[in-house]
N, C-alpha and C positions, 0 to 999 in steps of 0.2 A: 512572815513575816514578807508583805506585799511592798512593791514597789512599782513607780510610775516613772517611765522613762520616754524622751523626746529626743528625736534628733533631726535638727533642720539644718539646711543648707540656704543663706542669704546671700545676696548678690550686692552685700557691702563690707565696707572696713568694718575690721574687727573694733577698731576705736568707737566708731559709731554703735555698734551694737554693743559693745561696753556702756554706751551713753545711756542706749533706750533703757539698758536693766538697773541703772545706778543712778538716773537722775530722778529726784522723787516727781517732777514735775510730769518727767516725760513715761516714768513709771504707770503713775496715775491716769494716762491717757491710754494705756493698752492694758493694764492689769485692774488695779484699785487707787483710790484713793490711800496716800502713807505720810508717815512721815521718816522717811528711810533715810540712812545717812550711810556710802561705803567705808565704814569704820568699825574695826574689829571691838566685839565689845557693845555696841551701838543696840539699844533695846527700841524698837519701833512698832506698829501697828500697820495692817493695812485694814480699811472701813468696806463692808458692803450691807448688801441687803439681810435682814435675819432671815432665819429659817428653824423649821422646827430642832429644836436640841443647838440653835447656833445664834447667837446674839448679833452677829457678821461681825464681829471684832476677831483678826486674825493677831495673835500675839505672836512677836519674833525677835530673835536675836542673832546680829552679825556673827558668824565662828571665824571668816575666812576672807581676806582680799588679798589676791595678786592679781591687780590690774597688770594687764587687760585679759588674762585668761581662766579665770576662777574666782567663783562667788560663793558663799556657802551660809547659810542662816536657818535657824530653826524657824518651824511654821506649827504653832499651837491654835488649835480654832476648833469648838465643837468638840467633838470626840478624837480628835488625830491629835498626835504630839510626834509631827515629823523633821527632816531635816530636808533639805533643799539645795541641790547643788547645779550651778551652773559651769559649764566650760567651754571655754571659747579657743578656737583653733584656726589659722587661716590656711586656705585653702585656696586653688585656682579658680580664681572669678567670685571669690567671698570669703563667706565665715561660717566656720559649721560650728553651731550653738549644741550643745548635750544638756538637757535639763534631767535631773531624777531626783526624784521624792520617793524619800524612805523610809521607814518606821511604820507604816501602817499596822495595827495592832487588834485582833480583833473582829469581832463581826461588824460592828457598828464603823468602825475604820475601814473593813474593806469595802461596804456598802457606798460611804465616802470616797474610796479612794475610784470606784466606780464613777461616781458623779464627775469628781475633778477630772478624770482621764478624758471625758467625754467634752468639759471645758477646756482644758490642755488645747484639745484640736483646734479649736476659735483661737485662743490666744496665739499659737504659735504657728498655726496655719494661715491667719486672717488678721489678725489686729497688730502682732508685733512689724509684721512685714508691711502691713497698710502705713504703720509709725514708720518705719526704717525710709518708705516711697518719701511719704510726703518730707520728711527732713531732708533727705537726697534733691529733691524738687526744691526746697527752701534754701538749700545751698548754692543750687546750682543758680538759682534767681538774685540770692544776695552776691555771688561773683559776678554775674553779667551787670546790675546796678552798679558795683565795685568798677569795673572796667568803663562802662558807659553810662556817666551821667547826664541826666537829659542837658541837650543842647543848649537850652537856653539859658543855664547857669554859666555865673562868670568861674573864670578859671580859679578864683581865691575859694568860690563856693563849691565849684568841684572837689577841690583837695580836702575841704572839710566834710563833704559827704563820701569821700575816699575813706578818709579816718574813720567816721562813724561808723560806716559799714565794715570795715577791719576790723575795730572796738568791739561792734555786734557779733562777727562772726568769728572771732577769738573767743570772746567772754562764750558764747555756745558750746564752743568745743571744748573750755576747758572746765565746763561745769561737770560736777560728779564726778570729779577726779579721788581717786580714792587716797587717803591716807591712813597712816597706821598709829 
């Protein structure tokens, strides 16, 4: 049996990495469109371009959710029937993410594992870090706006702007919270 293992450290808080793994909108931005929910037993799909022997749909089921440290789900598509496990750990300066996809059996599955391994390099070395960096910039910009509303606004409007920005920032940070 073959497995793929990726370990990366990101200069971002574990809660932010967790959110990128569990918020379906964010997950779609770095991985694939999906209908994911971080709820044990939830069945969902990832959708991508079809290929030979693959209809472009990956069928999954959430097996474990331990926010914000562990996420496990099945990954069934084309010739593969695997389990993918995400482990997050606080480390100095950020978060270590370990991803392991296991259960590749047979020659076709072995070949698919080689293709996925190449794709994982792009996903975890470029696309996920780029999204995390973009989200960090958005948070910083929202905090700047909240701290300094435009000077031409009256104090009444500045208060309203601060409340809306607080709500937006809090709303984004609470999306994707795991429930059991």
